[in-house]
C-alpha positions as CSV (number, residue, x, y, z in Angstrom):
1,M,-8.1,-8.3,13.6
2,S,-9.8,-8.8,10.2
3,S,-8.2,-7.5,7.0
4,T,-9.3,-7.0,3.4
5,Y,-7.4,-9.1,0.9
6,Y,-9.2,-8.2,-2.3
7,N,-8.1,-5.4,-4.6
8,S,-10.3,-3.4,-7.0
9,E,-10.0,-6.0,-9.8
10,R,-11.2,-8.8,-7.5
11,D,-14.0,-6.6,-6.3
12,R,-15.1,-6.1,-9.9
13,D,-14.9,-9.8,-10.5
14,E,-17.2,-10.4,-7.5
15,L,-19.7,-7.9,-8.8
16,F,-19.9,-9.2,-12.3
17,G,-19.4,-12.8,-11.6
18,K,-16.4,-15.2,-11.6
19,S,-15.9,-18.8,-10.6
20,K,-16.1,-19.0,-6.8
21,R,-16.0,-21.9,-4.4
22,L,-16.6,-22.4,-0.7
23,A,-13.4,-23.3,1.1
24,D,-11.7,-23.3,4.5
25,V,-9.1,-20.5,4.2
26,T,-6.5,-18.9,6.4
27,V,-3.9,-16.2,6.2
28,V,-0.2,-17.0,6.2
29,Q,3.0,-15.0,6.0
30,F,6.1,-16.3,4.1
31,R,9.6,-15.7,5.3
32,I,10.6,-14.0,2.0
33,N,8.5,-10.9,2.7
34,H,6.2,-9.3,5.2
35,L,2.9,-9.6,3.2
36,R,0.1,-11.8,4.4
37,H,-1.6,-14.1,1.8
38,L,-4.9,-15.8,1.7
39,V,-4.5,-19.5,1.2
40,D,-6.7,-22.6,1.0
41,A,-6.3,-24.6,4.3
42,R,-7.8,-27.8,2.6
43,Q,-9.7,-28.7,5.8
44,L,-6.5,-28.9,7.8
45,R,-6.8,-28.1,11.5
46,L,-4.5,-25.1,11.9
47,A,-4.0,-22.5,14.5
48,P,-2.1,-19.2,14.5
49,G,1.6,-19.9,14.9
50,D,1.6,-23.2,13.0
51,Q,4.2,-23.7,10.3
52,V,2.9,-25.0,7.0
53,I,4.1,-25.8,3.5
54,V,2.3,-23.8,0.8
55,D,2.2,-24.6,-2.9
56,A,3.2,-21.0,-4.0
57,H,3.5,-19.9,-7.6
58,H,7.3,-20.2,-7.5
59,G,7.3,-23.6,-5.7
60,P,6.7,-25.1,-2.2
61,A,7.6,-22.6,0.5
62,I,7.3,-22.6,4.3
63,A,5.0,-20.1,5.9
64,E,3.4,-19.3,9.3
65,V,-0.3,-19.2,9.9
66,V,-1.3,-15.8,11.3
67,E,-5.1,-16.0,11.5
68,P,-7.6,-18.7,12.4
69,V,-9.2,-20.9,9.7
70,E,-12.6,-19.7,8.5
71,R,-15.0,-20.7,5.8
72,R,-15.7,-18.3,2.9
73,L,-16.2,-17.9,-0.8
74,V,-12.9,-17.6,-2.6
75,D,-11.4,-17.6,-6.1
76,T,-10.3,-21.0,-7.4
77,E,-6.7,-19.7,-8.0
78,I,-5.6,-19.0,-4.4
79,P,-2.6,-21.1,-3.3
80,Q,-3.2,-24.2,-1.3
81,I,-1.5,-25.5,1.8
82,L,0.1,-28.8,1.0
83,R,0.7,-30.0,4.6
84,Q,1.7,-28.9,8.0
85,A,5.4,-28.4,8.3
86,S,7.3,-31.2,10.0
87,S,10.4,-30.7,12.2
88,Q,12.5,-31.7,9.2
89,D,10.8,-29.0,7.1
90,I,11.5,-26.3,9.7
91,E,15.1,-27.5,10.1
92,R,15.6,-27.3,6.4
93,A,14.0,-23.9,6.2
94,D,16.4,-22.6,8.9
95,K,19.3,-24.1,7.0
96,N,18.1,-22.5,3.8
97,E,18.1,-19.1,5.5
98,A,21.8,-19.5,6.4
99,L,22.5,-20.5,2.8
100,E,20.6,-17.5,1.6
101,K,22.8,-15.1,3.6
102,R,25.9,-16.8,2.2
103,A,24.6,-16.7,-1.4
104,H,23.6,-13.1,-1.0
105,R,27.1,-12.0,0.2
106,F,28.8,-14.0,-2.6
107,A,26.5,-12.5,-5.3
108,L,27.1,-9.0,-4.0
109,E,30.9,-9.6,-4.3
110,C,30.5,-11.0,-7.9
111,I,28.3,-8.0,-8.9
112,R,31.0,-5.6,-7.6
113,N,33.8,-7.4,-9.3
114,R,32.0,-7.5,-12.6
115,R,30.8,-3.8,-12.2
116,L,27.2,-4.6,-13.0
117,E,24.7,-1.8,-12.8
118,M,22.2,-3.7,-10.7
119,K,21.0,-3.7,-7.1
120,L,20.6,-7.1,-5.4
121,V,17.5,-7.0,-3.3
122,R,16.9,-10.4,-1.9
123,T,18.0,-14.0,-2.2
124,Q,15.7,-17.0,-1.8
125,Y,16.6,-20.6,-1.5
126,M,13.7,-22.9,-2.5
127,Q,12.4,-25.1,0.2
128,D,13.2,-28.3,-1.8
129,G,16.7,-27.0,-2.6
130,S,16.0,-27.1,-6.4
131,R,17.2,-23.6,-7.1
132,I,18.2,-20.2,-5.8
133,V,16.4,-17.1,-6.8
134,F,18.1,-13.7,-6.8
135,Y,15.8,-10.7,-6.9
136,F,17.4,-7.6,-8.3
137,S,16.4,-4.1,-9.6
138,A,18.1,-2.2,-12.4
139,D,17.3,0.8,-14.6
140,G,17.5,-1.3,-17.8
141,R,18.4,-4.7,-19.1
142,I,21.4,-6.4,-17.6
143,D,23.7,-9.0,-19.2
144,F,24.2,-11.3,-16.2
145,R,25.2,-14.5,-18.0
146,A,28.7,-14.4,-16.6
147,L,27.3,-13.7,-13.1
148,V,25.0,-16.8,-13.4
149,R,28.0,-18.9,-14.3
150,D,29.8,-17.7,-11.2
151,L,26.9,-18.5,-9.0
152,A,26.2,-21.9,-10.6
153,S,29.8,-23.0,-10.2
154,E,29.8,-21.9,-6.6
155,F,26.5,-23.4,-5.4
156,R,26.0,-26.3,-7.8
157,T,22.3,-25.7,-8.3
158,R,19.9,-24.0,-10.6
159,I,20.3,-20.2,-10.6
160,E,17.3,-17.9,-11.4
161,M,17.7,-14.1,-11.8
162,R,14.5,-12.2,-11.4
163,Q,14.3,-8.5,-12.1
164,I,11.8,-6.6,-10.0
165,G,10.8,-2.9,-9.7
166,V,11.9,-0.6,-6.9
167,R,8.4,-0.8,-5.3
168,D,8.6,-4.6,-5.3
169,G,12.0,-4.3,-3.6
170,A,10.6,-2.1,-0.9
171,Q,7.7,-4.5,-0.4
172,M,10.1,-7.4,-0.1
173,I,12.5,-5.7,2.4
174,G,10.1,-3.6,4.4
175,G,10.8,-0.6,6.5
176,I,9.4,2.5,8.2
177,G,7.6,5.2,6.2
178,P,7.7,8.9,6.7
179,C,4.5,8.6,8.8
180,G,6.3,6.5,11.3
181,R,4.4,3.3,10.5
182,E,5.5,0.2,8.6
183,L,5.4,0.5,4.9
184,C,1.9,0.0,3.4
185,C,3.4,-2.2,0.6
186,S,5.0,-4.6,3.0
187,T,2.0,-4.9,5.3
188,F,-1.3,-5.0,3.4
189,L,-1.0,-3.7,-0.2
190,D,-0.9,-6.6,-2.6
191,H,-1.5,-4.6,-5.8
192,F,0.3,-1.4,-6.9
193,Q,-1.8,1.3,-8.6
194,P,-0.5,4.2,-10.7
195,V,0.4,7.3,-8.6
196,S,0.6,10.7,-10.2
197,I,1.9,14.1,-9.0
198,R,-1.6,15.5,-9.7
199,M,-2.9,13.5,-6.7
200,A,-0.4,15.2,-4.4
201,R,-1.4,18.6,-5.8
202,Q,-5.1,18.0,-5.3
203,Q,-4.4,16.9,-1.7
204,G,-2.6,20.2,-1.0
205,L,0.7,18.6,-0.3
206,T,4.1,20.3,-0.7
207,L,5.5,19.2,-4.1
208,N,8.8,18.4,-2.5
209,P,10.2,15.0,-3.6
210,S,11.5,14.3,-0.2
211,K,8.0,14.9,1.3
212,I,5.9,12.9,-1.1
213,S,8.2,10.1,-1.9
214,G,8.3,6.7,-0.2
215,M,11.3,4.6,0.8
216,C,11.5,3.3,-2.8
217,G,12.0,6.8,-4.2
218,R,8.6,6.8,-6.0
219,L,5.5,8.7,-5.0
220,M,3.9,7.3,-1.9
221,C,1.2,4.7,-2.5
222,C,-1.0,6.2,0.2
223,L,-1.7,9.1,-2.2
224,V,-3.9,6.7,-4.2
225,Y,-6.3,5.4,-1.5
226,E,-6.4,8.8,0.2
227,Q,-7.4,10.5,-3.1
228,K,-11.0,9.2,-2.9
229,I,-11.4,10.6,0.6
230,Y,-10.0,14.0,-0.4
231,R,-12.2,14.1,-3.5
232,R,-15.3,13.3,-1.4
233,L,-14.5,15.8,1.3
234,K,-13.6,18.6,-1.2
235,S,-16.9,18.2,-2.9
236,S,-18.6,19.5,0.3
237,L,-16.2,22.5,0.7
238,P,-15.8,25.9,-1.1
239,R,-13.0,26.4,-3.4
240,A,-10.2,28.9,-3.3
241,G,-11.4,32.1,-4.9
242,D,-15.0,31.7,-3.9
243,E,-16.9,34.7,-2.5
244,V,-18.3,33.9,0.9
245,R,-20.0,35.7,3.8
246,T,-18.7,35.5,7.4
247,E,-19.7,37.2,10.7
248,K,-17.0,39.8,10.0
249,G,-18.4,40.6,6.6
250,P,-17.9,39.5,3.0
251,A,-14.6,37.6,2.2
252,T,-12.8,35.6,-0.4
253,V,-11.6,32.0,0.2
254,C,-7.7,31.8,0.1
255,D,-7.0,28.3,1.3
256,V,-9.0,25.2,2.4
257,D,-7.9,22.7,5.1
258,V,-9.8,19.6,3.9
259,I,-9.0,17.3,6.8
260,N,-9.9,19.8,9.6
261,R,-12.7,21.4,7.5
262,R,-11.5,24.9,8.0
263,V,-11.0,27.7,5.5
264,T,-8.7,30.7,5.4
265,V,-10.5,33.8,4.0
266,E,-9.5,37.4,3.2
267,L,-11.9,40.0,4.4
268,T,-13.0,42.4,1.7
269,D,-13.2,45.4,4.1
270,D,-9.7,45.4,5.6
271,Q,-7.9,42.6,3.6
272,R,-7.2,40.7,6.9
273,R,-6.9,36.9,6.6
274,I,-8.6,34.8,9.2
275,T,-9.2,31.0,9.5
276,L,-12.7,29.8,10.3
277,P,-14.5,26.5,10.6
278,I,-16.6,25.7,7.6
279,N,-19.8,26.1,9.5
280,D,-19.0,29.8,10.1
281,V,-18.8,30.5,6.4
282,A,-21.7,30.9,4.0
283,A,-21.9,31.5,0.2
284,A,-22.2,35.0,-1.0
285,T,-25.5,34.5,-2.8
286,E,-28.7,36.0,-1.3
287,P,-30.7,33.4,0.7
288,T,-34.2,32.6,-0.6
289,A,-37.4,32.7,1.5
290,G,-37.4,30.2,4.3
291,E,-33.6,30.0,4.5
292,A,-31.4,31.5,7.2
293,S,-31.2,35.3,7.3
294,E,-28.1,37.2,6.1
295,E,-27.5,38.3,9.7
296,D,-27.0,34.7,10.8
297,P,-25.0,33.0,8.1
298,K,-23.9,30.2,10.5
299,K,-27.3,28.7,10.4
300,E,-27.2,28.4,6.6
301,K,-26.1,25.1,5.2
302,L,-24.4,25.8,1.8
303,W,-22.2,22.8,1.1
304,D,-23.6,19.2,1.0
305,G,-22.1,16.8,3.4
306,D,-21.5,19.5,6.0
307,P,-21.4,17.8,9.5
308,P,-23.6,19.2,12.2
309,R,-22.1,22.0,14.2
310,K,-20.9,21.0,17.6
311,K,-22.5,22.9,20.5
């Protein structure tokens, strides 16, 4: 299954020009999160399921190849695969996972004892054992110097505290969204875009925080990439308050179902409300010569982008 790994910024770079090179690339998944990353395979013969060592931005890390190697134009900054993981590398990674669980439990205990207002999200032990990274979220700045001393004295290695946002925390942990599918941020979203309540309002959603918020407590990221679809579909539909003509007489649009392309109208004669497909509704303006007659408004196409009526 092919996937798109370029966000809008990269797309703009591709349009306006940026340093590119032809390389053998593949997609890997690190153990630290559920995201898939595009990496340079460096002409290594790899197959899905192989374990590799990747030169990530935070240091060497073990990952699993999830897609076959293919040749394509890529940016020069993508991570590179250093080598195929040996049995010693895999054994060390398994040992590091056990150490991560122990370090996570110990750090949670220290945070509770020192009453620090922070949420520990994830603990990562570097593949080479050079340091332990603790990912946490907090509302403001935290003085964790005493916590770092406790951790350093216990594990005798370099300690790094990295503060992340609540969305990054949800991306790292993963979970199931309100739609019943895995979280977008933990499966394919590699770039967070601003989300506003205005998007939910324009999409006709109930402005209930429990309905439009994701697992992280923020507005759902899917509002962003669905906004373009709603904007395009709404441009071909009438708006609430528009005067229209139906088979039952003149009416006023009360509500619009964008996805199903149906409108709820209030009839002018008896104030009844009925729901009709968009093709059964026509604008209230008089048709010009050559257009459909007023007696047959269904044959009149008033909104651009209207799909053909099913017979």
